[in-house]
Structure formats: C-alpha cells, structure tokens
C-alpha positions as CSV (number, residue, x, y, z in Angstrom):
1,M,-15.4,47.9,71.1
2,A,-14.7,51.3,72.6
3,D,-11.6,50.1,74.5
4,E,-9.8,48.7,71.4
5,W,-7.3,50.5,69.3
6,V,-8.1,51.3,65.7
7,I,-6.0,51.9,62.7
8,E,-6.6,54.9,60.5
9,Y,-5.0,56.2,57.3
10,Y,-3.6,59.7,57.1
11,V,-5.6,61.6,54.4
12,E,-4.0,64.4,52.5
13,D,-5.9,67.7,52.2
14,N,-6.7,66.7,48.6
15,G,-8.2,63.4,49.6
16,R,-5.2,61.2,48.7
17,V,-4.5,58.3,51.1
18,P,-0.7,57.7,50.6
19,V,-0.4,54.5,52.7
20,R,-3.4,52.9,51.0
21,E,-1.7,53.6,47.7
22,I,1.6,51.8,48.7
23,L,-0.4,48.9,50.1
24,Q,-2.3,48.5,46.8
25,S,1.1,48.5,44.9
26,V,2.7,45.6,46.7
27,D,2.4,41.9,45.7
28,K,-0.3,39.7,47.4
29,E,2.1,38.0,49.8
30,T,3.6,41.3,51.0
31,Y,0.1,42.8,51.4
32,A,-1.1,39.8,53.5
33,R,2.0,40.2,55.7
34,F,1.3,43.9,56.1
35,L,-2.3,43.2,57.1
36,W,-1.1,40.7,59.7
37,S,1.5,43.1,61.0
38,L,-0.9,46.0,61.2
39,E,-3.4,43.8,63.1
40,Q,-0.6,42.8,65.5
41,V,0.3,46.5,66.1
42,R,-3.4,47.3,66.6
43,V,-3.7,44.5,69.2
44,R,-0.4,45.2,70.9
45,N,-0.4,49.0,70.3
46,I,2.1,50.8,72.4
47,M,3.5,47.4,73.6
48,A,4.5,46.4,70.1
49,R,8.3,46.0,69.8
50,E,10.9,44.6,67.4
51,P,10.9,42.7,65.2
52,L,7.2,43.7,64.7
53,A,7.6,47.4,65.2
54,R,10.5,49.8,65.7
55,H,10.6,53.2,67.2
56,I,12.2,55.7,64.8
57,E,12.1,59.2,66.3
58,G,9.8,61.2,68.5
59,K,6.3,59.8,68.0
60,I,7.2,58.0,64.7
61,W,7.3,54.2,64.6
62,E,7.6,51.8,61.6
63,I,6.7,48.4,60.4
64,R,8.5,46.8,57.6
65,E,7.9,44.0,55.2
66,Y,10.1,42.3,52.8
67,S,9.0,41.2,49.3
68,H,11.1,39.3,46.8
69,T,12.7,42.4,45.5
70,N,12.1,45.3,48.0
71,I,11.7,46.3,51.5
72,Y,8.5,48.3,52.2
73,R,8.0,50.5,55.3
74,I,5.0,52.1,56.9
75,L,5.6,54.9,59.3
76,Y,2.9,55.6,61.9
77,F,2.2,57.1,65.3
78,F,-0.2,56.6,68.2
79,S,-2.8,59.3,68.6
80,S,-5.4,60.2,71.2
81,G,-8.5,58.1,71.3
82,K,-6.6,54.8,70.9
83,R,-5.9,55.5,67.2
84,I,-2.9,54.3,65.2
85,I,-2.4,56.7,62.3
86,L,-0.6,55.4,59.2
87,L,1.3,58.4,57.9
88,H,3.7,57.3,55.2
89,G,4.7,54.2,53.2
90,F,7.6,53.8,50.9
91,T,10.1,51.4,49.3
92,K,13.4,51.4,51.2
93,K,16.5,50.5,49.2
94,T,19.2,51.3,51.8
95,Q,19.9,50.2,55.3
96,K,19.4,53.7,56.8
97,L,16.0,55.4,56.8
98,P,16.2,58.1,54.2
99,G,15.8,61.6,55.7
100,K,13.3,62.7,53.2
101,E,11.0,59.8,54.1
102,L,11.1,60.6,57.8
103,E,10.6,64.3,57.0
104,M,7.5,63.4,55.0
105,A,6.1,61.5,58.0
106,M,6.9,64.3,60.4
107,K,5.2,66.8,58.1
108,R,2.1,64.6,57.9
109,L,2.1,64.1,61.7
110,A,2.3,67.9,62.2
111,R,-0.6,68.4,59.7
112,F,-2.7,65.7,61.4
113,I,-2.2,67.4,64.8
114,E,-3.0,70.8,63.4
115,R,-6.3,69.5,61.9
116,E,-7.2,67.7,65.1
117,S,-6.7,70.8,67.2
118,R,-9.3,72.8,65.2
C-alpha cells in the first residue's frame, strides 16, 4: 500500500547491512521482540514514543530490546517517501548512549542523504 511506511536497512558502500548483522546475532526471543517493535514503529511511525521508541538527537531515534545478558539498540531515522531507515545496531553496556555509536549512526545518516541526493 502506497500510503504505508516501510522499513529499510542502511546498506554500506561495500554491500554490508550492519543492522541485519546485529539482528542475526541475537537470541530468538530478542529477535522476535525486535521484529514486533519494528512493526510497531512502522505502523505508528512518527507517532511512536517511549517506551517503544526514543528520540536521541537530531533525526536519530532508537528502539531497544533486552536479552538475558545484554541490551541491544537499533538507531534509525524517518526518511522521505515514508521510509524508516535502520542505520546502526549495537550492544549497549552502559546507561548512557556511547558517543561512538551515535557518531556511527550520524555518519551513516549523512552518507544515506548524500546518496539519495544524487
């Protein structure tokens, strides 16, 4: 349906899909919760709020899931054409979002926008 939001993975220039890799590395229960959360974000899109989604900075938002041993996060943004672009996924070990993780998401966001503008 043309009026529905879609979820897309950010793809590196070399073809790597970083968020898909993190999703493939988590246990089955965490993976299932991520799929549910991603679908909720897709349906609610810009209306999604805590505890489901949290605004981080600028255009960057996050969803997080807890496993038995870790906290996983996926950073994403809303793009034109009703697209939700999954930029970066990682394991978070501290309460505060590590700067290098946000930096990576911002770098991928800038690269995505650069490629889209061609």
